[in-house]
Each structure stands twice: as structure tokens, then as C-alpha cells.
C-alpha positions in Angstrom: 111.6 107.6 115.9 109.1 110.0 117.1 106.5 111.4 114.8 107.0 115.1 113.6 105.4 117.8 115.5 102.5 119.5 114.2 103.1 123.4 113.3 101.8 125.2 116.1 99.6 127.4 113.5 97.9 124.0 112.7 97.3 123.3 116.2 95.8 126.8 116.5 93.4 126.5 113.4 92.2 123.2 114.4 91.5 124.6 118.4 89.8 127.6 116.5 87.4 125.3 114.2 86.5 123.4 117.2 85.7 126.4 119.2 83.8 128.1 116.4 81.5 124.8 116.4 80.9 125.3 120.0 80.8 129.0 120.2 79.8 130.4 116.7 81.5 133.9 116.3 79.0 136.9 115.9 79.8 140.2 113.7 80.7 143.0 116.2 78.7 145.1 113.6 75.6 143.1 112.5 75.3 140.4 115.5 74.8 137.7 112.9 77.1 134.8 112.7 80.6 135.4 110.7 80.6 133.2 107.5 83.3 130.9 107.0 84.7 132.4 103.9 84.9 136.1 105.7 88.1 137.6 105.5 87.7 138.5 109.2 87.0 136.4 112.3 84.4 139.2 114.0 83.2 140.8 110.9 80.8 139.2 108.3 80.8 140.2 104.8 77.8 142.7 105.3 79.6 144.4 108.4 82.8 144.7 106.1 80.6 146.3 103.4 79.5 149.0 106.3 83.2 150.0 107.0 84.0 153.3 105.1 88.1 153.1 104.5 89.9 156.5 104.5 91.4 156.8 101.0 92.6 160.0 98.9 91.7 162.8 98.5 91.6 163.7 102.3 92.6 166.5 104.6 96.5 166.8 104.8 96.1 167.4 108.8 93.7 165.1 110.1 93.2 162.9 107.1 89.2 163.4 106.9 88.1 162.2 103.4 87.0 165.2 101.0 84.5 162.7 99.5 85.6 164.2 96.3 85.1 167.8 97.0 88.6 169.6 97.1 88.5 172.3 99.5 90.3 175.6 98.3 92.0 175.5 101.7 92.8 172.0 101.6 92.1 172.0 105.3 89.1 170.4 106.4 86.4 172.2 109.0 87.8 169.8 111.7 91.1 171.3 111.7 90.6 175.1 110.9 90.8 175.8 114.5 93.1 173.1 115.8 96.6 174.7 115.4 98.1 171.3 115.0 101.6 171.0 116.2 101.9 167.7 114.0 102.1 167.6 110.3 100.1 164.9 109.0 97.6 163.1 110.1 95.8 159.5 108.9 93.0 157.5 110.2 92.4 153.8 108.7 88.6 154.2 108.6 85.6 156.4 109.6 83.9 156.2 113.0 80.4 155.3 111.6 78.3 152.0 111.3 80.2 149.4 111.5 83.6 151.4 112.2 82.1 152.9 115.0 81.0 149.6 116.1 84.6 148.4 116.0 86.0 151.2 118.1 83.3 150.6 120.8 83.9 146.8 121.0 87.9 147.4 121.3 87.6 150.5 123.7 84.9 149.5 125.9 84.6 145.6 125.6 88.1 144.4 126.1 88.3 144.0 122.3 91.7 142.4 121.9 90.3 139.7 120.1 89.7 142.2 117.3 93.4 143.2 116.9 93.9 140.2 114.1 91.0 141.5 112.4 92.3 145.3 112.7 95.6 144.1 111.3 94.0 142.5 108.3 92.4 145.9 107.5 95.1 148.0 107.9 97.4 145.7 105.8 94.8 146.0 103.0 95.3 150.0 103.1 98.3 150.8 101.2 98.0 154.6 102.3 97.8 154.0 105.9 100.9 151.5 106.0 102.7 154.0 103.9 102.0 156.9 106.3 103.3 154.7 109.3 106.0 152.8 107.8 109.7 153.7 109.4 108.1 155.6 112.0 108.2 155.3 116.1 104.8 155.1 117.3 103.8 156.7 120.7 100.3 155.4 122.0 98.4 157.9 123.8 98.6 157.2 127.6 96.2 156.4 130.1 96.1 157.5 133.4 97.5 154.7 135.5 94.5 154.0 137.6 92.2 154.2 134.8 94.3 151.7 133.3 94.7 149.6 136.0 90.8 149.7 136.3 90.4 148.8 132.6 93.2 146.3 132.5 94.7 147.4 129.3 95.3 150.8 126.9 93.5 150.1 123.5 96.2 153.0 121.9 99.0 150.7 123.1 97.2 147.5 121.3 96.7 149.7 118.2 100.4 151.0 117.9 101.7 147.5 118.3 99.3 146.1 116.0 100.0 148.8 113.4 103.7 148.5 114.1 103.7 144.7 113.0 101.7 145.5 109.8 103.5 148.4 108.4 107.1 147.3 109.0 109.9 149.2 109.8 108.3 150.6 113.0 108.8 150.5 116.7 106.7 151.2 119.7 108.1 153.6 122.6 106.0 154.6 125.7 107.3 158.1 125.7 104.5 160.0 127.3 102.7 159.7 130.6 99.2 161.1 131.9 99.4 163.4 134.6 95.7 164.0 135.2 92.7 161.6 135.3 90.7 163.8 132.9 87.0 163.2 132.4 85.4 161.6 129.7 85.4 164.3 126.6 82.2 162.4 124.9 79.8 165.3 125.5 82.7 168.1 125.5 82.9 170.6 122.7 86.3 171.6 121.0 87.2 174.4 123.5 86.2 172.5 126.4 88.1 169.2 124.9 91.1 171.5 124.7 91.1 172.9 128.0 90.4 169.5 129.3 93.7 168.2 127.7 95.8 171.3 128.8 98.7 169.9 131.0 97.5 166.4 130.9 100.4 164.7 129.5 104.1 164.8 130.1 107.2 163.2 128.9 108.6 160.0 130.9 111.0 161.0 133.4 114.6 160.5 131.4 113.0 160.6 128.2 114.7 163.1 125.3 112.8 162.8 122.0 115.3 162.5 119.4 114.9 165.2 116.7 116.0 163.3 113.7 113.1 160.6 114.4 110.0 160.9 112.8 107.2 160.2 115.7 103.6 159.3 115.1 101.3 159.7 118.1 98.9 156.7 118.0 95.0 156.7 119.3 91.8 155.1 118.5 89.8 157.7 117.8 90.2 161.4 116.3 87.2 163.7 117.1 88.4 167.2 117.7 92.2 166.4 117.7 92.4 167.9 121.1 94.3 164.7 122.6 96.5 163.8 120.1 97.5 167.5 119.7 98.4 167.6 123.3 100.5 164.5 123.1 102.2 166.1 120.2 103.0 169.4 122.0 104.5 167.5 124.6 107.0 165.7 122.3 107.7 168.9 120.6 108.7 170.6 123.5 111.0 167.9 124.4 112.8 168.5 121.2 110.9 166.3 118.6 111.1 168.0 115.1 109.0 165.4 113.1 105.8 164.9 114.4 102.4 163.2 112.8 99.7 161.1 114.0 97.5 158.1 113.1 94.4 156.5 114.8 92.1 153.7 114.3 88.9 156.1 113.1 88.0 159.5 112.5 84.6 161.0 113.5 
């Protein structure tokens, strides 16, 4: 009689433990070794303490927290000039301290290894999961040449990760990037909006369902220009229920 096969999860655990002995995991935020009892593989306990999770009360448009101060307009300064075509936005965390380090590692350093940690963080945020649940998630696309050079689209990674965590979600690539827009890092709001004008289109043959709730997913919300441009294309194509979600705000 052949011995029973060990579960794959056990094998992965043993392999992971062996690799950790040879290549100790360092925290993406602090650079220090990650403790064995940390809930994350690449965030130490100290790194986790430096993450600011977004909770209510927050701006109903972009999700930026009010820090206990409710504004009379109920809309934060980030959104007053945005004129959003989407109804509601929700970030998981703020792009500061460890949150910023997490975003940079994911976006610029082939950080797919961080997705299980991001999934754990998202699963611990009831408000974020509630925002996503039951929606069709649409990742912000990269220009084809840029995606080939980079080898991945971090927004699609995030959409797939969020869909697994929230449940009842689908991921659909409905959009294409029609222009290889320059980096927006050093652009102000007006320049970002001009940079995004005409940068996206529906994929050939795509017709958004007016009864479906679509959530456009990106890594970071800064001024909202990119997410709003994508939502506008979906709206013009017939989508009537549009929201956005992102890993970080800031």
C-alpha cells in the first residue's frame, strides 16, 4: 500500500520554512527581519504599526479619512475640483510610511510576492470588503508596450487579489490604454487631467452592462484623474453604476 500523499499546503509550508532559514525575510517598511509570529510574511510587527488603514468617517467620493473632523460639505479637498463620474471610492490604506513602502515595492520592484500580505490586510478591513463585494472589478490598464517592458500590471494583480478576498466579485479587462502617457508623479491636478484625456477606451466589442456595478481598481489615488478617466469611458459605454477602489490614497 502506497503511503498517503502529504497535502500540498504542508509541502509549501515546509519549503517556505526552509527558504526562510536560508534567505531571511526582511520587512519592506523597516528593512528588519520579519518575526516568525508576524501575521504577514513581508511586514514586521513594527511595519504593520506604521500602516494607516482607512476607516469611517471618510470622504464618500475618494475615501480619504476625515480624521474625526466632519466637513460641512462632506467632501474632502481632494475631490472638490474632481467632478467625478463615479459615485464612491475606497482605499485600503494611506500612502504614507509603511503604506507608501508597500505601494512602491509592489509597483516598481516586481512585488507580486506581497499579494498574500495585501490579501490579509484587505480581509481585515470589513469596510473595504463591503465596498467591493458583488461588483465587477475593472483594473486600470497599462499601455501595451509599457506592460511588456514591466512584465505585469499591478492594478490587475490588485483586482484579482481583492476579488478573492471580498467574494462575489469578477475581474474583467474592459479597458485599453490608447496613449503611452508620461509619468504623473510631478504633475499637478490640471496637468494630470490633461494627461489622461483620451488615454483610455473600451476594448473592441465591449459593451458595459447598465445593471452591473463596476469598480475601477488602481494602486494609488492621488488626484483621481486616472480613475475618473477610466470611469468616464465606462459611463460613455453604457455603465450606470460606477465606483472606484485602490490600494492606497495619497
